[in-house]
N, C-alpha and C positions, 0 to 999 in steps of 0.2 A: 910751477912755483919752485923756488929754491928749497933744497932739502939737505940737512946735515945728518950724516951717520955718526952717532956719538955713543959713548958708553959711560957708565957711572957705577959706583958701588951700591949694591942693594942692602937690604936690612942686615944680612949676615956676612957682608963683605964680598959676596960673589959679584962678578962683573955683569951688569945688565945691559943688553943691547937695545938701542933706541934710535928713533928718527925724529928729527925736529923739522917740521914743515914750517917754512917762513914765508911771509908776504913778500911781494916784489918791492913794495915801498916800506914805509915806517911800520913798526910793530905797534899796533894800537892796544893790544892786550895779549895775554898768554893763557893757554888752556892745557890741561893735562888729561889725556885720554886713557881709560882703563878698559882693556879688552875682555871678552867673555871667557868663561871657563874652558880651559885647555886650548883656547885659540891663541892668536899671536897678534903682534902690532900690525901685521901686514894683511889681515883679512880685508876683503873688499870694502866692508862698511867703514872700517877705521881709515883706510886710505882715502876713500871718497869724501868722508866727512872732514878729515884733516885738510884735504886739498881745497874743499869749498870754503872752509873757515879761513884758511891762509889767504885765499883770494879776497876775503872780506877784511883782511888786516889783522887776523888773530893767529899768532904763532901757536902751533900745537905739538906737544911732545907726546909721542906714543912709544911704549916700550914693552918688551917681553918680560913677564913676571919670572921670578926665579924658577929655573928648571924648564922653561918653555922657550920655543923659538930658538933664537941665537944667544940667549942668556945662559950664564953659568949656573951651577948648582943642580941639585937633584929635586925633581918635582915631588918625589915620594916623601921628601922631608918638609914640604911646604904645607901651609894651612891658610885658611881665610885670613887669619890674623897676620900671617907673614906677608900676604898680598897687600894688606893695608899698610904694613910697615914699608913695603917697597914703594908704595905711592908716596908716602911721606919722604922717603929718600929721594925720589924723583923731584918732588917739590923743592927740597933743599938744594938739589943740584941746580935747578932753574933759578932759585933765589940767589945762589952764589954767582950766577951770570947776570944778575940784575934783571931777571925776567920772572919774578915770583908769580906763580899762577893765580889768576883771579877767577878762573873757571875750571871746574872739574866736570868731566863727561865720562860716564860709565855705561858700558853695554852689558846686559845680562848680569852675571855674577860680578862683573866689573862695576855695574851700577850700584850693587849693594856695597861694594868695597869703597866707592867714593863717598857714599853716605856715611860710612863709618870713619873714613880718613879725614873728613872735613875738620873734625875737632883738632887734628894735629897739624893743620895747614892754615895758619891765621890769615894769610893773604887772600883766601878764597872768599868771593862775594856771591858766587852763583854756582849751583850744582844742577846738572842735567843728567837724567837717567833714561836709558832706552831699553825697554823690555826687561827691567830689573825685577828680581824676586824680592818680596817683602821678608821672606824667611830664607837665609842662605842655605839652610838644610834642604831646601827644595832641590838642589842639584843632585842629591843622593839618589834620586829616581833614575839617574843615568846608569847607576851601577847597583841597583837593588839586589840583583842576583848574587853579587859578590860580597854583600855585607856580612853574611855568616863567616865567610873565609877571612875577611878583614878582622872581624872580631876575634876569631880563633888564632890566627897567625900574626896579626899585627899589620898585615898588608896583603894586597892581592893585585894581580895584573888584570886590567880590564881594557876593553877596546871602546874607544870613544871617537866617533867620526872616522872610523876605519883605522885608527892608530892606537898602538898599545901604550897604556899609562899605568904606573904603579901607584895605587891609592893607599895611603897609610892610615892607620887607626887614629893618629893624631888629627888628621884632616877631618875625618868623619866626626870625631868627638867635638872638634872645634866648631864645625858648622851647625851641629846639633845644639850646642850651647849658646850660639850667637843669637842675640835678640836686638833687632835694629830699631825697634820703636822708640826707646829713649834717645838714641842718637839722632833720629829724624826729628823728634820733638824739640831737641836742643841744637838743631842744625845751625842756626844763626847765620843763615845765608838764604838767598832766594832759591826756590826749587822749581825746576821744570821737569815734569814727568811725561815722557813720550812712550806710548805703548800701542800695539796693534790689537784690536778687539779679537781677532782670530788667531792670535799667537797660540800655537798648540804646545809650545815648549814651556813658556811661562804665562799662565793665564792672566786675563785682564783683571781678575780680582786682586792680584798683587799690586797693580797700579792704584786701585781703589784704596787698599790698605796703606800704601806709602803716602798717598795724597791726604788721606784722612788724618794720619799721624802727624803730618807736618803743620807748622804754623805759617801764617801769611808773612811775606808774599810767596804764593805758590800758584802754579799753572799746570794744566793738563792739556795735552794735544794728542789727538789720535793719529796713529800711523796707518789707519784704514786697513787695507788688505796686505800690508807688508808682512813678509815672513820674519821669523825670530832673528835670523842672521842679517836682516835688512840687505839681502843679497842683490836686489835690483838697484841699478844706478839711480833711477828716478826717486826711489824711496830714500836713499842715502842723501841725495842732494836736497830733497825736501826737508829732511830732518836737520841738515846742516843750516839751511836758510832760516828755519824756525829758531834754532838755537842761537844763531847770530843776531837775529832781530830781537829775540827775547833778552839776550845777554846785554845788548846795548843799553838797556834801561838800568842795569844794575852794576856793571863792571867798569863804567867810565871809559868808553872807547872814543874819547875826544882826540881827533888827529892833531898833530902839531901844526901850527900855522906855517904855510909855505913862505919862503923868503920872497921879498919883493921882486916881481918880474919873472917868477918861476913859472914854467909851463904847466899845463894841466897834467894830472897823474897818468899813469899807464892804464890803458884800456886793454884787457886781455880777452881774446876770442879763442875758445877751445872747441875742438870738434866734439859734439855730443852724440852723434850717431854716424859711425863710419859707413853704414849701409845706405844712408841718405845724405841730406845736406844740413841737418840741424846743427846749429852752432850756439855755444854757451857764451854769452857776452857779459863780462864782469867789469864794471867801472868803479874802481875804488872799493871801499868796504860796504857801501850801502846800496849800490844800484846794480840790478841784475835784469837781464832780458834774454830772449831767444831770438836768433835770426834763422830764417828757413826759406825755402822756396815753395811755391804753390804745388798742389798735388799734380797739376798738369805738367809740371817740369821735373817730376820725380821727387819732390819734397814731401813733407808731412804737414805743411801749412801751420806750424806751431808758433810762428813768429813772423815779423816783417821781413821782406826781402832786403838784401843789401842796399838796393836803390831806394827801398822804402825808408831805411834809416837815413840815407842822404837827404831824401825829401823831408823827412821829419826834422832833421837838423835845420834845413832852410826855413820850414814853416815856424818852428819854435823860435829861432833867432829873429825872424821877422816880427813875430808877435811881441817878443820881449823888447825889441828895439823901439817899436811903436809905443808900447806902454811906458817905457822909460821917458821917451820924449814928451808924450802927452801929460804924464805926471809932472814933469819939470815945468811945463808950460801952464799947468792948471786947467787943461782943456777938458770938456765934459765927455770924454771917451768912456763909454760904459762897458763895452764888450768888444773883443777882437776874436775873429776866427780866420784862419788862413787855409785855403784848399790848395794842395800842391799835387800836380801830376807830372809824370816823367815819360819822355818818349824819345825815340831816335828820329831826327829829321835831317833832310838833305841840307848841307851847309848853305846852299844858295837860298834856302827858305829863310835862313836867319841872317846870313851875311854873305857877301859875294866872295867866298874863299875857295870855290871849287865844288866838285860833285860829291865829295866824301860826306858821310853822315856824322852828325854831332849829337851830343846829348842836349835836350831842351827840357827845362823845368818850367811848367806853366803855373803861375801863382795867382790865385783869386783871393783878394783881401776883402773881408767883411768888417766894416766899422759901424758899430751901433752907438747911438747917442746923439744929442742935439748939437752936432758939429756944423759949422758954417762950410760953405763950398771951399773957401780959402783954406780952412783948417784941413779939410779932407785932401785937398791937393798937396798941401805941405806934408801930410803924413804919408802920402804915396811917394813923394820924393824921398822922405826919410827911409822908407822901406828899402830903397835901393842902396842905402848906406849900411844895411845889416851886414855884420862881419862875414857871415857864412855866404851871403850873396856875393860879396866882394871876392871871397876865396874861390867860389865856383866860376866867376867870370874872369878872374885874373889867372886862374890855374894855381897849382901848388906842386912843390917838389916832394917826392916820396923817396926817402932814403931807406934801403933795406939791408939788413945784416943777417947772416946765418948764425944761429946760436949753436955753438959747437960742443958745449958741455953736455954730458949725458943726462937724460931725463929718465925718471923711473917709468918702466913699462906700464901701459894701461891695463887695468884689470876688468 
């Protein structure tokens, strides 16, 4: 997906580093992503979720909070309240570009931050949290041993995730004083709570408290055995698909009408498993599937084979064409099914063109209903006029280009 590296001023005027993940086609909606405590915009969960949502037509802005990642400012001077203010600044930046966010997504403490920030971002219609704490003060357990020193000196250096951070007394006092329940009760946006029951960092009871405090519309989806950082690609992709499907009900993702004669949109196939053959197939914002090879050929059998997709296209197009014709004629065609198989056959078995092998698709059409013999014969004739059938028989030209712009490395 296209991605812009951008920057904008944060709540205190410091420059915040951000990435804007964009769809290949039209932007159907815009989302703002808040990362977890002491993390960054580039953690695997943020990158994968943003990439998946972009493939579905949702632009996603993810940025480093003040003092973290590539953003300016001192982390020691930040608080939970300042993180919320940074989110509002990010939303104002997007609004100035004509992309006011309709969706807020927050992970861990970022989830608590988006719940609080919603009141300051009027364009938001939906809020999704992943592993979020109900009480922001929950994060203090990361540095319990340093609390006496923070209280005595006003700050202390702690190690979180193997990195040193200076935690200030203002931060500790701020998270202790924060109460999210009123903000959740007055969210005035649809809420989606995603949480893993086995989350050992932020317990599932936090999801229960958030969900209970919220008014409808609200939804809860379990992330099953995902870890707190949603570090597995499959878990992040699942979360993104759930968010996109849920958000489509609330944030108005109606795509613009294509101009007359415009071709179908871009279908993107991305490698999902470099050690095997699994491919991620995304067609526009709503349609997603996997392609794979059988176990016997070194695949994991999690999707149809490439030729299976070709056969599916032929079968589906055949059935649609027959239904359209029978409907127009008013014929009593009650049900259609099409069995399609693919094989390599010697050319002379199909036509006298030499010994080379060619692809042969065998199609068996089942027509149910009180049709006359004449009607059945006509429908079989119409089946050969199916556009995909014609493409396969006449051949097609494939034009290939190499994309030369740099793409972000996979995580």
